C-alpha positions as semicolon CSV with decimal commas, in nm:
position;residue;x (nm);y (nm);z (nm)
1;M;-5,967;-14,291;6,427
2;E;-5,915;-14,571;6,173
3;K;-5,897;-14,926;6,302
4;Q;-5,571;-15,112;6,262
5;K;-5,564;-15,474;6,151
6;L;-5,476;-15,701;6,441
7;P;-5,118;-15,828;6,395
8;N;-5,086;-16,186;6,267
9;S;-5,465;-16,244;6,257
10;T;-5,450;-16,395;5,908
11;L;-5,143;-16,601;5,997
12;I;-5,319;-16,744;6,301
13;L;-5,607;-16,853;6,078
14;V;-5,370;-17,007;5,824
15;F;-5,175;-17,197;6,094
16;G;-5,497;-17,327;6,239
17;I;-5,603;-17,460;5,898
18;V;-5,260;-17,609;5,832
19;S;-5,265;-17,787;6,170
20;I;-5,578;-17,972;6,062
21;I;-5,457;-18,049;5,711
22;T;-5,125;-18,188;5,832
23;C;-5,271;-18,406;6,111
24;C;-5,179;-18,726;5,919
25;C;-4,805;-18,640;5,913
26;Y;-4,748;-18,873;6,210
27;G;-4,908;-18,614;6,434
28;V;-4,600;-18,401;6,474
29;L;-4,605;-18,136;6,195
30;G;-4,964;-18,034;6,263
31;L;-4,907;-18,032;6,635
32;I;-4,628;-17,777;6,584
33;F;-4,850;-17,550;6,370
34;G;-5,135;-17,581;6,622
35;I;-4,923;-17,485;6,916
36;I;-4,773;-17,188;6,730
37;A;-5,121;-17,072;6,636
38;M;-5,240;-17,100;6,997
39;V;-4,947;-16,897;7,130
40;M;-4,999;-16,628;6,865
41;A;-5,373;-16,620;6,935
42;K;-5,310;-16,569;7,301
43;K;-5,086;-16,272;7,233
44;A;-5,331;-16,124;6,978
45;T;-5,626;-16,172;7,217
46;A;-5,442;-15,992;7,493
47;L;-5,355;-15,708;7,257
48;Y;-5,713;-15,684;7,141
49;M;-5,860;-15,690;7,492
50;E;-5,650;-15,398;7,594
51;N;-5,805;-15,173;7,334
52;P;-6,079;-15,348;7,129
53;E;-6,198;-15,037;6,944
54;Q;-5,852;-14,983;6,798
55;Y;-5,823;-15,325;6,616
56;S;-6,016;-15,515;6,354
57;G;-5,970;-15,882;6,255
58;Y;-6,042;-16,044;6,584
59;Q;-6,280;-16,286;6,414
60;N;-5,985;-16,436;6,229
61;V;-5,807;-16,484;6,562
62;K;-6,106;-16,657;6,721
63;T;-6,155;-16,884;6,420
64;G;-5,789;-16,970;6,395
65;K;-5,779;-17,053;6,768
66;I;-6,077;-17,290;6,728
67;L;-5,915;-17,455;6,426
68;A;-5,584;-17,485;6,616
69;I;-5,759;-17,656;6,906
70;I;-5,923;-17,900;6,670
71;G;-5,592;-17,957;6,494
72;I;-5,408;-18,021;6,820
73;I;-5,670;-18,272;6,927
74;L;-5,658;-18,456;6,591
75;N;-5,277;-18,460;6,598
76;V;-5,258;-18,593;6,949
77;I;-5,505;-18,873;6,863
78;Y;-5,310;-18,961;6,547
79;L;-4,975;-18,948;6,732
80;G;-5,118;-19,183;6,993
81;Y;-5,229;-19,417;6,721
82;V;-4,884;-19,416;6,565
83;I;-4,721;-19,481;6,903
84;F;-4,965;-19,767;6,960
85;L;-4,883;-19,918;6,621
86;F;-4,508;-19,900;6,687
87;A;-4,553;-20,050;7,031
88;T;-4,771;-20,341;6,921
89;I;-4,656;-20,444;6,569
90;G;-4,324;-20,259;6,534
91;M;-4,162;-20,108;6,229
92;D;-4,160;-20,433;6,032
93;G;-4,535;-20,473;6,088
94;I;-4,601;-20,119;5,967
95;M;-4,388;-20,174;5,660
96;N;-4,582;-20,494;5,584
97;M;-4,913;-20,312;5,627
98;N;-4,799;-20,041;5,386
99;Q;-4,676;-20,296;5,133
100;D;-5,005;-20,488;5,155
101;L;-5,203;-20,171;5,090
102;M;-4,981;-20,081;4,792
103;D;-5,023;-20,430;4,650
104;Q;-5,399;-20,422;4,705
105;Y;-5,439;-20,093;4,515
106;G;-5,170;-20,163;4,253
107;L;-4,941;-19,874;4,345
């Protein structure tokens, strides 16, 4: 019997990568992708464990799950940093920091 490709295995890998890449989007966008990848990986793993000889592509699921975990951790850290900045210096302070950086680099 020919092996079937595990459903959404490539998508789980892509979402895991996207969750890491988008970790600097205030920690929200990447967190969403990471959580979606984890939920999809859990379903795919359960499907694979029922009948492992029927499916291929489980390596993508495992890699995507690891990347999603890393992405979630990075996003939570960055979201905590953003909340800390808003709590300590406020919106005006953040705007001043951004303006100082743009002035320093001539943007």
